[in-house]
C-alpha positions as CSV (number, residue, x, y, z in Angstrom):
1,M,-23.4,3.7,-4.8
2,L,-21.4,1.8,-5.8
3,P,-22.0,-1.1,-8.4
4,P,-22.1,-4.5,-7.0
5,S,-19.2,-6.9,-8.0
6,H,-19.3,-8.0,-11.4
7,C,-17.7,-10.1,-14.0
8,S,-15.4,-7.6,-16.2
9,H,-16.5,-9.1,-19.3
10,C,-20.2,-10.1,-19.3
11,G,-20.9,-7.4,-16.3
12,H,-23.1,-10.6,-14.7
13,T,-23.2,-9.8,-10.6
14,L,-21.3,-12.0,-8.9
15,K,-22.4,-14.1,-6.0
16,L,-20.9,-15.0,-2.7
17,L,-19.5,-18.4,-4.0
18,D,-18.1,-16.5,-7.3
19,M,-16.1,-14.4,-4.8
20,L,-14.6,-16.4,-2.5
21,P,-10.7,-15.7,-2.4
22,I,-8.8,-18.3,-4.3
23,I,-10.9,-21.1,-3.7
24,S,-13.5,-19.4,-6.0
25,F,-10.8,-19.1,-8.8
26,L,-9.6,-22.8,-8.4
27,L,-13.4,-24.3,-8.3
28,L,-14.2,-22.3,-11.6
29,M,-10.6,-23.2,-13.2
30,G,-10.0,-19.8,-13.9
31,R,-13.3,-18.9,-15.7
32,C,-16.3,-17.0,-15.1
33,R,-19.2,-18.9,-14.1
34,Y,-21.2,-17.2,-16.8
35,C,-19.7,-16.5,-19.9
36,R,-16.9,-18.9,-18.9
37,E,-14.0,-16.1,-19.9
38,E,-10.7,-16.3,-18.4
39,I,-10.5,-14.4,-15.1
40,S,-7.4,-12.7,-15.1
41,L,-4.5,-14.1,-12.6
42,Q,-4.0,-10.6,-10.6
43,Y,-7.0,-11.5,-8.8
44,P,-5.8,-14.6,-7.0
45,I,-2.3,-13.3,-7.0
46,I,-3.8,-10.1,-5.1
47,E,-6.1,-12.5,-2.8
48,F,-2.9,-14.7,-2.2
49,I,-0.6,-11.4,-1.2
50,T,-3.4,-10.4,1.0
51,C,-3.9,-13.6,2.9
52,L,-0.2,-13.9,3.6
53,N,-0.3,-10.4,5.0
54,V,-3.2,-10.8,7.1
55,I,-1.3,-14.4,8.6
56,F,1.9,-12.3,9.1
57,V,0.8,-9.4,10.8
58,Y,-1.4,-11.2,13.2
59,H,1.6,-13.5,13.6
60,Q,3.7,-10.3,14.8
61,Y,0.8,-8.6,16.9
62,G,-1.8,-11.0,17.5
63,F,-5.4,-10.9,17.9
64,N,-5.8,-7.5,19.4
65,L,-6.6,-3.7,18.8
66,R,-2.8,-3.2,17.2
67,G,-3.3,-6.2,15.3
68,V,-6.6,-5.1,13.4
69,A,-5.0,-1.6,13.0
70,A,-1.9,-3.0,11.1
71,V,-4.1,-5.6,9.4
72,V,-6.2,-2.3,8.1
73,I,-3.5,-0.1,6.9
74,S,-1.5,-2.9,5.4
75,C,-4.6,-4.2,3.3
76,A,-5.2,-0.3,2.6
77,V,-1.9,0.3,0.7
78,I,-2.2,-3.2,-1.0
79,T,-5.1,-1.8,-2.5
80,V,-3.3,1.3,-3.3
81,S,-0.6,-0.6,-4.9
82,V,-2.9,-2.3,-7.4
83,I,-4.8,0.6,-8.3
84,D,-1.4,2.7,-9.0
85,L,0.0,0.0,-10.8
86,K,-3.1,-0.3,-13.0
87,Y,-4.3,3.3,-13.3
88,Y,-1.2,5.4,-12.3
89,I,-3.3,7.5,-9.5
90,I,-4.3,7.0,-5.7
91,P,-7.6,7.8,-5.3
92,D,-8.1,10.4,-2.6
93,S,-11.2,8.1,-1.3
94,V,-8.7,5.6,-0.1
95,N,-6.3,8.2,1.5
96,I,-9.2,9.5,3.2
97,F,-10.0,6.0,4.5
98,I,-6.3,5.2,5.8
99,A,-6.5,9.0,7.3
100,V,-9.8,8.3,9.0
101,T,-9.0,4.9,10.3
102,G,-5.6,5.8,11.4
103,F,-7.0,8.4,13.6
104,F,-9.7,6.5,14.9
105,F,-6.7,3.8,15.9
106,M,-5.0,6.4,17.4
107,V,-7.7,7.6,19.6
108,T,-8.5,4.0,20.7
109,G,-5.0,3.5,21.6
110,G,-4.6,0.9,18.8
111,T,-1.2,2.7,17.5
112,V,0.5,5.8,18.2
113,T,-0.1,8.8,20.6
114,L,-1.5,12.0,19.2
115,K,1.8,14.0,19.1
116,Q,3.5,11.1,17.3
117,S,0.4,10.9,15.0
118,M,0.8,14.4,14.1
119,L,4.3,14.3,13.6
120,G,4.2,11.2,11.5
121,F,1.3,13.3,9.5
122,F,3.5,16.4,8.6
123,L,6.7,14.5,8.3
124,G,5.4,11.9,5.8
125,G,3.3,14.3,3.6
126,G,6.1,16.9,3.8
127,V,9.0,15.0,3.0
128,L,7.0,14.4,-0.4
129,F,5.8,17.7,-0.9
130,V,9.3,18.5,-1.0
131,L,10.8,16.3,-3.2
132,A,7.9,17.4,-5.2
133,L,9.0,21.0,-5.3
134,L,12.3,20.1,-6.0
135,S,11.6,18.1,-8.8
136,F,9.4,20.9,-10.2
137,E,11.9,23.5,-9.6
138,F,15.4,21.3,-10.9
139,L,14.0,18.7,-13.3
140,K,10.9,20.8,-14.5
141,K,8.8,17.6,-14.1
142,E,6.4,15.8,-11.7
143,G,8.7,13.9,-9.4
144,M,6.1,12.8,-6.9
145,G,2.1,13.0,-7.3
146,G,-0.4,14.4,-5.2
147,G,-1.7,11.0,-4.1
148,D,1.4,9.8,-3.1
149,I,1.8,13.0,-1.0
150,K,-1.5,12.3,0.8
151,L,-0.7,8.6,1.3
152,A,2.9,9.5,3.0
153,A,0.7,11.9,5.2
154,A,-2.1,9.6,6.0
155,C,0.1,6.5,6.9
156,G,1.6,8.9,9.0
157,I,-1.2,9.5,11.1
158,Y,-1.4,5.5,11.6
159,L,2.6,5.0,12.1
160,G,4.1,8.0,13.6
161,V,7.2,9.9,13.3
162,R,9.8,7.1,14.1
163,K,8.0,4.7,12.0
164,M,7.6,7.2,8.8
165,L,11.6,7.7,9.1
166,A,11.8,4.0,9.0
167,V,9.3,3.7,6.0
168,F,11.2,6.0,3.9
169,I,14.6,4.0,4.6
170,A,13.0,1.1,3.6
171,T,11.3,2.5,0.5
172,S,14.3,4.2,-0.4
173,Y,16.2,1.2,-0.8
174,L,13.8,-0.9,-2.1
175,A,13.2,1.6,-5.0
176,A,16.6,1.9,-5.7
177,I,17.0,-1.6,-5.8
178,L,14.1,-2.8,-8.0
179,L,14.7,0.4,-10.2
180,L,18.4,-0.8,-11.0
181,I,17.5,-4.3,-11.6
182,M,14.7,-3.0,-14.0
183,L,16.9,-0.5,-15.7
184,T,19.9,-3.4,-16.2
185,L,17.1,-5.6,-17.4
186,K,15.8,-2.9,-19.8
187,K,12.6,-3.3,-18.6
188,I,12.0,0.2,-18.5
189,K,13.4,3.4,-20.0
190,K,15.3,6.0,-17.8
191,D,12.6,8.5,-18.2
192,Q,9.5,6.2,-18.1
193,Y,7.2,7.3,-15.3
194,I,7.2,4.7,-12.7
195,P,4.5,5.0,-10.1
196,F,5.6,5.6,-6.2
197,G,2.5,4.2,-4.6
198,P,3.8,0.6,-4.7
199,F,7.2,1.2,-3.0
200,L,5.8,3.4,-0.6
201,S,3.2,0.5,0.5
202,A,5.8,-1.9,0.3
203,G,7.8,0.4,2.7
204,V,4.9,0.4,5.4
205,I,4.4,-3.3,5.0
206,I,7.9,-3.7,5.7
207,V,7.8,-1.4,8.7
208,I,4.9,-3.1,10.2
209,L,6.3,-6.3,10.2
210,F,10.0,-5.7,11.3
211,Y,10.3,-2.4,12.6
212,D,11.7,-3.6,15.8
213,T,14.7,-5.3,13.5
214,I,15.3,-2.5,11.8
215,A,15.5,0.1,14.7
216,S,18.0,-2.4,16.4
217,I,20.0,-2.6,13.4
218,F,20.5,1.2,13.0
219,T,21.1,1.5,16.4
220,R,23.8,-0.6,16.2
221,I,25.3,1.5,13.6
């Protein structure tokens, strides 16, 4: 069983009033109620991003099964991004959660057809698996982690093959632009390891919110 939510400084178990998104941080003025140590800004920032995500997704899909499915996967990949940025790992438990809930929403008619879901699964995992093999073959190093491959495959169950193609397009552009900016500003080094999970997660959210717009742009080209 997982331990209850607690302060990372004093270990005190947090109560409900200590965990209200954003509100608790403001009421407590950014400090733990029990030991008065500062609470990291990452918590309200993540909570704010998650709240915005829920608002935008429901505005796009409405309060229905498709909307619930979109909220679940988008919140899950936000969690993935935070973990990958902090610990350079994507836990199997999160990938399994995405895959299982994706299968559930597919069966209940909240996402895509079975055929699209299975094709999305193989496309998502397959593309990154091939990239990993090519990296080992030509660069002699790990270019794509196993967690990234599993994440892409799990997201493919949710999104289907067409939207996974759009995810890879969005992710490629986003990663190229941000990495170029960071290299120009010397925030990272050329050989520095950069977690791919946040880029892939951002691509998933972009497609969830703007797939119709992306598809219409490419059909006009």
